[in-house]
MARKE-307016 format. One record per residue: residue number from 1; residue in three letters; y, x, z of N, C-alpha, C, O in turn. Coordinates in nm, 4 decimals. Each point is the difference from the previous one (the first is absolute). Layout:
% residues N
   resi   resn       n.yy       n.xx       n.zz      ca.yy      ca.xx      ca.zz       c.yy       c.xx       c.zz       o.yy       o.xx       o.zz
    NUM    ala          Y          X          Z          Y          X          Z          Y          X          Z          Y          X          Z
...
//
This chain:
% residues 95
   resi   resn       n.yy       n.xx       n.zz      ca.yy      ca.xx      ca.zz       c.yy       c.xx       c.zz       o.yy       o.xx       o.zz
      1    unk     3.0879    -3.3317     0.3350     0.0248     0.1310     0.0573    -0.1221     0.0913    -0.0175     0.0137     0.1183    -0.0310
      2    unk    -0.1327    -0.1749     0.0512    -0.1209     0.0812    -0.0148    -0.0189     0.0443    -0.1443    -0.0488     0.1100    -0.0256
      3    unk     0.0877    -0.1963    -0.0698    -0.0118     0.0372    -0.1408     0.0918     0.1164    -0.0335    -0.0380     0.0897    -0.0753
      4    unk     0.1575    -0.0908     0.1304     0.0949     0.1084    -0.0266    -0.0530     0.1315     0.0557     0.0122     0.1038    -0.0652
      5    unk    -0.0695    -0.1063     0.1823    -0.0565     0.1214     0.0606    -0.1175     0.0496    -0.0828    -0.0123     0.1201    -0.0243
      6    unk    -0.0741    -0.2111    -0.0192    -0.1157     0.0395    -0.0808     0.0434     0.0586    -0.1343    -0.0554     0.1006    -0.0442
      7    unk     0.1521    -0.1616    -0.0198     0.0494     0.0503    -0.1290     0.0667     0.1356     0.0172    -0.0190     0.0892    -0.0827
      8    unk     0.0960    -0.0729     0.1880     0.0654     0.1283     0.0263    -0.1026     0.1090     0.0273     0.0133     0.1117    -0.0500
      9    unk    -0.1149    -0.1431     0.1286    -0.1047     0.0986     0.0301    -0.0757     0.0390    -0.1263    -0.0282     0.1179    -0.0210
     10    unk    -0.0048    -0.2150    -0.0629    -0.0710     0.0295    -0.1246     0.0855     0.0843    -0.0941    -0.0507     0.0918    -0.0644
     11    unk     0.1785    -0.1221     0.0564     0.0906     0.0759    -0.0860     0.0122     0.1447     0.0474    -0.0022     0.0925    -0.0812
     12    unk     0.0148    -0.0735     0.2098     0.0100     0.1360     0.0543    -0.1293     0.0775    -0.0202     0.0028     0.1195    -0.0293
     13    unk    -0.1155    -0.1868     0.0447    -0.1288     0.0674    -0.0197    -0.0170     0.0447    -0.1445    -0.0478     0.1104    -0.0261
     14    unk     0.0865    -0.1953    -0.0669    -0.0121     0.0351    -0.1416     0.0991     0.1101    -0.0377    -0.0361     0.0934    -0.0717
     15    unk     0.1582    -0.1031     0.1183     0.1023     0.0997    -0.0325    -0.0316     0.1349     0.0633     0.0372     0.1038    -0.0549
     16    unk    -0.1038    -0.1034     0.1669    -0.0333     0.1251     0.0678    -0.1012     0.0834    -0.0755    -0.0105     0.1201     0.0247
     17    unk    -0.0641    -0.1797    -0.1159    -0.1034     0.0705    -0.0749     0.0484     0.0502    -0.1354    -0.0781     0.0592    -0.0744
     18    unk     0.2040    -0.0809     0.0409     0.0469     0.0306    -0.1348     0.0103     0.1494    -0.0296    -0.0128     0.0395    -0.1159
     19    unk     0.0350     0.0431     0.2147     0.0173     0.1438    -0.0236    -0.1231     0.0816     0.0380     0.0097     0.1208     0.0210
     20    unk    -0.1246    -0.1858    -0.0123    -0.1217     0.0701     0.0405    -0.0690     0.0619    -0.1217     0.0097    -0.0507    -0.1118
     21    unk    -0.0791     0.1606     0.1366    -0.0791     0.0615    -0.1066    -0.1279    -0.0820    -0.0201    -0.0313    -0.0887     0.0795
     22    unk    -0.0418     0.1197    -0.1868    -0.1270    -0.0704    -0.0236    -0.0977     0.0230     0.1141    -0.0715    -0.0922     0.0394
     23    unk     0.0673     0.2129     0.0141    -0.0901     0.0294     0.1112     0.0356    -0.0843     0.1212    -0.0881    -0.0574     0.0640
     24    unk     0.2151     0.0497    -0.0325     0.0431    -0.0794     0.1153    -0.0289    -0.1482    -0.0212    -0.0434    -0.0687     0.0925
     25    unk     0.0669     0.0193    -0.2129    -0.0257    -0.1405    -0.0282    -0.1480    -0.0335     0.0099    -0.0373    -0.1023     0.0573
     26    unk    -0.0462     0.1879    -0.1128    -0.1442    -0.0268     0.0037    -0.0552     0.0110     0.1416    -0.0867    -0.0781     0.0391
     27    unk     0.1359     0.1738     0.0372    -0.0460     0.0145     0.1381     0.0441    -0.1191     0.0840    -0.0785    -0.0536     0.0782
     28    unk     0.2029     0.0124    -0.0940     0.0500    -0.1145     0.0758    -0.0697    -0.1292    -0.0421    -0.0310    -0.0840     0.0845
     29    unk     0.0063     0.0678    -0.2133    -0.0719    -0.1188    -0.0467    -0.1406    -0.0044     0.0582    -0.0464    -0.1049     0.0448
     30    unk    -0.0201     0.2181    -0.0458    -0.1340     0.0067     0.0590     0.0008    -0.0326     0.1479    -0.0876    -0.0712     0.0491
     31    unk     0.1866     0.1234     0.0218     0.0105    -0.0275     0.1434     0.0265    -0.1479     0.0255    -0.0574    -0.0586     0.0918
     32    unk     0.1438    -0.0018    -0.1725     0.0315    -0.1420     0.0182    -0.1210    -0.0876    -0.0276    -0.0315    -0.0896     0.0784
     33    unk    -0.0358     0.1149    -0.1885    -0.1183    -0.0782    -0.0339    -0.1090     0.0209     0.1046    -0.0668    -0.0952     0.0403
     34    unk     0.0490     0.2191     0.0033    -0.1010     0.0296     0.1023     0.0299    -0.0656     0.1331    -0.0909    -0.0468     0.0685
     35    unk     0.2186     0.0432    -0.0313     0.0382    -0.0627     0.1265    -0.0299    -0.1496    -0.0016    -0.0527    -0.0545     0.0969
     36    unk     0.0864    -0.0105    -0.2062    -0.0275    -0.1439    -0.0107    -0.1504    -0.0250    -0.0001    -0.0490    -0.0869     0.0721
     37    unk    -0.0236     0.1629    -0.1525    -0.1448    -0.0196    -0.0074    -0.0665     0.0301     0.1347    -0.0900    -0.0724     0.0423
     38    unk     0.1339     0.1782     0.0243    -0.0578     0.0343     0.1305     0.0299    -0.1042     0.1054    -0.0873    -0.0354     0.0793
     39    unk     0.2103    -0.0142    -0.0776     0.0372    -0.1026     0.0974    -0.0752    -0.1297    -0.0214    -0.0485    -0.0609     0.0954
     40    unk     0.0386     0.0185    -0.2208    -0.0730    -0.1234    -0.0303    -0.1485     0.0176     0.0282    -0.0633    -0.0884     0.0577
     41    unk     0.0082     0.2009    -0.0977    -0.1421     0.0253     0.0249    -0.0337     0.0027     0.1483    -0.1019    -0.0545     0.0426
     42    unk     0.1871     0.1176     0.0347    -0.0239     0.0040     0.1448     0.0120    -0.1386     0.0616    -0.0763    -0.0344     0.0903
     43    unk     0.1705    -0.0450    -0.1376     0.0155    -0.1353     0.0532    -0.1204    -0.0867    -0.0356    -0.0459    -0.0794     0.0821
     44    unk    -0.0048     0.0943    -0.2033    -0.1159    -0.0792    -0.0418    -0.1222     0.0330     0.0848    -0.0766    -0.0890     0.0368
     45    unk     0.0587     0.2167    -0.0061    -0.1168     0.0420     0.0768     0.0282     0.0082     0.1498    -0.0709     0.0684     0.0737
     46    unk     0.1747    -0.1383    -0.0297     0.0344    -0.0141     0.1418     0.0319     0.1326     0.0681    -0.0304     0.0196     0.1177
     47    unk     0.0914     0.0701    -0.1921     0.0470     0.1254     0.0580     0.1489    -0.0091     0.0272     0.0601    -0.1067    -0.0131
     48    unk    -0.0017     0.2176     0.0504     0.1429     0.0054     0.0249     0.0715     0.0253    -0.1327    -0.0165     0.1069    -0.0587
     49    unk     0.0958    -0.2034     0.0103     0.0650     0.0168    -0.1306     0.0968     0.1186    -0.0056     0.0209     0.0576    -0.1068
     50    unk     0.0373    -0.0214     0.2195     0.0926     0.1136     0.0017    -0.0744     0.1287    -0.0335     0.0452     0.0785    -0.0834
     51    unk    -0.1591    -0.0571     0.1485    -0.0767     0.1215    -0.0270    -0.0594    -0.0034    -0.1411    -0.0135     0.1040    -0.0645
     52    unk    -0.0211    -0.2216     0.0176    -0.0468    -0.0119    -0.1373     0.1088     0.0366    -0.0991    -0.0258     0.0664    -0.1004
     53    unk     0.1478    -0.1102     0.1290     0.1129     0.0323    -0.0881     0.0312     0.1487     0.0028     0.0294     0.0596    -0.1036
     54    unk    -0.0358     0.0003     0.2218     0.0277     0.1440     0.0116    -0.1054     0.0810    -0.0756     0.0329     0.0913    -0.0757
     55    unk    -0.1584    -0.1256     0.0970    -0.1075     0.0702    -0.0714     0.0071    -0.0222    -0.1492    -0.0184     0.0931    -0.0785
     56    unk     0.0453    -0.2171     0.0390     0.0116    -0.0310    -0.1418     0.1160     0.0726    -0.0650    -0.0109     0.0454    -0.1139
     57    unk     0.1226    -0.0339     0.1856     0.1160     0.0719    -0.0535    -0.0325     0.1478    -0.0204     0.0398     0.0594    -0.1002
     58    unk    -0.1114    -0.0007     0.1943    -0.0359     0.1415    -0.0121    -0.0920     0.0234    -0.1190     0.0211     0.0919    -0.0792
     59    unk    -0.1229    -0.1757     0.0677    -0.0930     0.0137    -0.1124     0.0709    -0.0300    -0.1321    -0.0222     0.0688    -0.0996
     60    unk     0.1066    -0.1702     0.0988     0.0732    -0.0358    -0.1208     0.0967     0.1081    -0.0441     0.0116     0.0278    -0.1193
     61    unk     0.0580     0.0334     0.2140     0.0931     0.1079    -0.0339    -0.0748     0.1190    -0.0590     0.0442     0.0588    -0.0987
     62    unk    -0.1566    -0.0237     0.1585    -0.0796     0.1107    -0.0525    -0.0520    -0.0333    -0.1396    -0.0002     0.0852    -0.0890
     63    unk    -0.0435    -0.2091     0.0707    -0.0504    -0.0418    -0.1311     0.1115     0.0018    -0.1048    -0.0224     0.0416    -0.1137
     64    unk     0.1411    -0.0862     0.1512     0.1129     0.0032    -0.0920     0.0371     0.1411    -0.0397     0.0349     0.0254    -0.1153
     65    unk    -0.0422     0.0662     0.2097     0.0320     0.1397    -0.0282    -0.1044     0.0620    -0.0940     0.0348     0.0732    -0.0926
     66    unk    -0.1614    -0.1030     0.1172    -0.1071     0.0516    -0.0859     0.0117    -0.0593    -0.1403    -0.0204     0.0702    -0.0991
     67    unk     0.0531    -0.1981     0.0906     0.0186    -0.0643    -0.1301     0.1161     0.0645    -0.0756    -0.0072     0.0175    -0.1216
     68    unk     0.1137     0.0178     0.1932     0.1129     0.0669    -0.0641    -0.0417     0.1355    -0.0557     0.0392     0.0360    -0.1110
     69    unk    -0.1177     0.0387     0.1864    -0.0475     0.1297    -0.0483    -0.0859    -0.0180    -0.1251     0.0081     0.0797    -0.0934
     70    unk    -0.0899    -0.1843     0.0922    -0.0839    -0.0292    -0.1174     0.0867    -0.0324    -0.1210    -0.0256     0.0504    -0.1094
     71    unk     0.1269    -0.1333     0.1272     0.0871    -0.0375    -0.1111     0.0784     0.1207    -0.0520     0.0226     0.0117    -0.1205
     72    unk     0.0186     0.0773     0.2097     0.0710     0.1207    -0.0439    -0.0925     0.0907    -0.0805     0.0422     0.0571    -0.1006
     73    unk    -0.1672    -0.0432     0.1431    -0.0968     0.0810    -0.0735    -0.0266    -0.0618    -0.1370    -0.0102     0.0707    -0.1003
     74    unk    -0.0008    -0.2022     0.0975    -0.0222    -0.0710    -0.1253     0.1181     0.0211    -0.0960    -0.0201     0.0232    -0.1192
     75    unk     0.1410    -0.0313     0.1709     0.1185     0.0217    -0.0828     0.0059     0.1442    -0.0498     0.0407     0.0253    -0.1134
     76    unk    -0.0810     0.0682     0.1975    -0.0004     0.1409    -0.0392    -0.0982     0.0238    -0.1147     0.0311     0.0717    -0.0952
     77    unk    -0.1488    -0.1318     0.1048    -0.0987     0.0144    -0.1070     0.0501    -0.0637    -0.1296    -0.0162     0.0565    -0.1082
     78    unk     0.0761    -0.1728     0.1200     0.0543    -0.0671    -0.1189     0.1076     0.0857    -0.0657    -0.0017     0.0205    -0.1214
     79    unk     0.0949     0.0293     0.2015     0.1093     0.0814    -0.0546    -0.0518     0.1282    -0.0627     0.0532     0.0449    -0.1016
     80    unk    -0.1564     0.0148     0.1607    -0.0585     0.1214    -0.0562    -0.0586    -0.0278    -0.1376     0.0214     0.0769    -0.0937
     81    unk    -0.0951    -0.1868     0.0813    -0.0581    -0.0364    -0.1290     0.1065    -0.0389    -0.1014    -0.0103     0.0342    -0.1178
     82    unk     0.1119    -0.1051     0.1632     0.1087    -0.0412    -0.0891     0.0725     0.1220    -0.0553     0.0255     0.0089    -0.1201
     83    unk     0.0074     0.0850     0.2084     0.0716     0.1205    -0.0442    -0.0859     0.0857    -0.0919     0.0508     0.0607    -0.0942
     84    unk    -0.1811    -0.0555     0.1214    -0.0887     0.0769    -0.0869    -0.0057    -0.0629    -0.1386     0.0023     0.0707    -0.1008
     85    unk    -0.0097    -0.2026     0.0957    -0.0018    -0.0672    -0.1295     0.1316     0.0138    -0.0730     0.0025     0.0147    -0.1222
     86    unk     0.1051    -0.0192     0.1948     0.1331     0.0120    -0.0596     0.0206     0.1389    -0.0594     0.0659     0.0146    -0.1029
     87    unk    -0.1220     0.0873     0.1673     0.0176     0.1384    -0.0442    -0.1176     0.0507    -0.0828    -0.0063     0.1187    -0.0319
     88    unk    -0.0880    -0.2082    -0.0038    -0.1190     0.0361    -0.0784    -0.0795     0.1139     0.0636    -0.0437     0.0922    -0.0689
     89    unk     0.0255    -0.0993     0.1986    -0.0803     0.0972     0.0733    -0.1148    -0.0744     0.0678     0.0114    -0.1192     0.0286
     90    unk    -0.1229     0.1900    -0.0026    -0.1097    -0.0671     0.0714     0.0418    -0.0317     0.1443     0.0715     0.0771     0.0641
     91    unk    -0.1173    -0.1907    -0.0158     0.0354    -0.0418     0.1361    -0.0827     0.0786     0.1003    -0.1209     0.0164    -0.0167
     92    unk     0.1868     0.0315     0.1202    -0.0662     0.0670     0.1121     0.0180    -0.0863     0.1227     0.1082    -0.0527     0.0256
     93    unk    -0.2153     0.0389     0.0496     0.0087    -0.0805     0.1225     0.0916     0.0705     0.0991    -0.0091     0.1217     0.0165
     94    unk     0.0979    -0.1968     0.0502     0.0875     0.0625     0.0999    -0.0792     0.0479     0.1202    -0.1043    -0.0565     0.0331
     95    unk     0.1532     0.1592     0.0312    -0.0689     0.0555     0.1189     0.0357    -0.0742     0.1230    -0.0485     0.0330     0.1083
//
């Protein structure tokens, strides 16, 4: 019975992320990783794992969002250079 509940929960968690944008996925991934790292870190150092998870989730979500902005800027620069090369024009850095 416990296996069925665990499999159902995992399936729902995975299916729930299928329609998310890249920004949402990266932010949620950062929050999840941060929550686990914060909870484990707080437990190791004899703190309250709940507060460690909450703090880690906040930092992780912010980090995921910043990483998404970086990846979008990187893609914008790549596309600008690609289009300039395709059209035989000098590449201009995006603003």
